[in-house]
N, C-alpha and C positions, 0 to 999 in steps of 0.2 A: 345609773340610768333602766338600770334589773330592779333599783328597789321600789321605781314609781309605781310598778304592776300590782302591790300587795296592796297599798294603804287604799288606789284608785277600786282598785276591786273588791276591798271591802268596804265603799262607795256604795257604792254597786247592793249587796248583797245585802247591806242596810235597809238601802230604797227599796228592797223588793222586797222586805218582810214589813216596812212602814204601805206603803200599799195594799200587803195582809193585813195594814190594822181597820178596826169600823170605828176609830177615835176622829179619822179627822173629816174635811169637812170641803162640798165641792174642789173650792181656790186650796187648799191646801195640798189636795189629791194630787190636780192640777202642776204644781211647782212643784213641788215629789218627785211626778215625772218627770219636770225637765229637768234636774236633780241626776235625779235615773239616766234620760237616754244623754243627758251633758258628760256623767265619768265612765258610763259603752267604749260612746265617740273620742273619751279624753284616753281610750281603752287603748280603741286602733289604732290614735294617733305613738302613741309612746311604740309598740310593738313596730309597726314600719319602722317609725324612729331606731332600732334597734337591727330591722333586714335592711334598710336604706343600706349599710355601709358594705356590706357582702350580699346579698343578693340584691334584684331591680321589685321595685314597689307593687307590689300584687291589684292589677286591673280592671278588676272585676263590679263589670255595667250589668244594670238591670232602670227598664224602664220606670220612669221620677220623673212626681211631680216636679217642678221646678219651684214655681208657682211655691205651691205650701212647703217648699225644702228651707225660701229666702223667709218664711212668714213663721216657720217653727224660729232661724237663727236669732229674725230680730225681736223674734216676744222674746226667745233667753235669751238677749244684752241689754235688751229692752233695760229689765231689774243694772242694767252696767250702768249704762245710760245714766239710767236715774239718779244714781250717787255722787255725779255730777248736772244735776239737774238740765240733764240735756235730753232729749226725742230727737226720737226715730223714726221715718216716716219713712215707705215699704207702698210706693207704686206699682204697682204688677197686672198682665194678665196669661192667662194660663200658658204653659204652656211644654209641653210632656214627652222627654223621647232621652235617653239612650244615655245611662253616667256610672259612675261611681258615687255612690250618693253619699258616703261617711267622708271620701276624699271631700269632694265638693264640698260638701259640709264647713270642710278644715279652713277650703280657703274665702269663702266668706264669711265667715267667724268674723276667721282672722283679717281680712280686711275690713274688718264691721269697727272689731277690737279698738286698732288704727287709729278711725278714723272717732272713733269718742277719745284715744289715746292721745292724743294727738291738734283735740280741740278746745276752749275753753270751757269753762262751766254755762250753762242758758244756749246754746247756742245748738241747729235742726243739725240731726246728718241725714243724707236724700238716696234710698235708696228703688232700685231704678230698675224693671226688669222688662222684656221690652224682646216682639220675633216681627225679623225682618231680614226675609228673600231667603226662609228654611235659617237664620243663625237669630241662638240667641244673646238679646244682649244688655246685658247687669251692669246694673257706674255702681259702686257709692260716691257721695259725694259728702269735702267739710266744707268750713266754714272755717279750718282752725292753722296754725302756721308754719301750717304753706313746707317749702322744698330749698333749696339753697343751690347754685349748677355744679356744684363739686360732692354733694348730697345726689340728689339727681342721674346724673354719670355714673354712678357704682351699688343705687338702695339696690339689685338684687345678686350683690353679694356682700362676703361675711370681712370685706374693712372698718375698722373699728373706727372709721370720719358718718356712717353712717347710723351709729348706732348714738339714737339720742334720747332725756326721758321729754316725759309727755308734758304735762302741761299742769302737772297737779303730784308731776315726780314719779311715775309713770318708769320703770325701769324699759327698757327692748331688749331683745337675744341677737334679735338681728338673722335670727333660719325662720322665718313665716313668709315672705315672700318670697323666699331662693324656690323656699318646697312650695305652693302654692301655685307658683313660674313653671314650674315642672310638673305638677299636673294637671295647673290646664295642657299642655303640649300634648298629656298624655292622652288629649280627649281633642285636640292635636284642633284647638285653640291657641289662644293666643292673651298671654298678662300683661298690658300694658298701661301707664297714667300720662293725667294732661296737673301742672302742681303749680305755686304763685304763693312767693314766701307773702305772709300775714296774711295773707285773704284764704289759702285753703289750695286741699285737695282731690280731685277725682281720678281713681281708681277704674280699669274698666273690662270688662268678661265677653271677651267674643269666642261663646266653641257653635263649632256647626249639626244641626236634626242630625239625629241619626236613627230612625224612625223604624229599621226594623229592628222587631224582635231577634232573630237568627243571628249579629253581627255580636251579639254580645260573651263577650270567651270569660 
């Protein structure tokens, strides 16, 4: 795991060099910026995995525009969806509150990536953000392969029977949902899902809004 940090750091440094170049047009700069942001988030993820066994993950919070964060996730993963001729559709509204930006990004990114992985080509993935009575409700809906009962009961565990290949043979390692659940619960929220075999799955994230900046740790 330690060996992962060096290449990721190298990618981040190379993107900084490219962004300083005058040879890129605006579209190319936007693409390189997405790579830079993604590599920095990945480096934080690796550091958390290294620290998780011996210490509690840091949960520093700041005032974050959740709608903007979802748009960033969708824009970044739209390229991955296009590899399967899929389309990610976002329906959202402005929501700002206290959270750990990097870790919530990781949760949303993981859920959308799973939707891409377990959905067939030429399908749509719907991402929604709504504000309901001081609660932010996020949903990620796909029309993929769904989950049988034996997988539903163990989806937040490391049991081997929950690890399945995607519709194009993509690998699954089984740690993303476990980590996501821990992150959401650390925000006093809830992560759950509904799924039907051959019809698809919808994952829901409920986050209580904390508006007081002074509550950030």
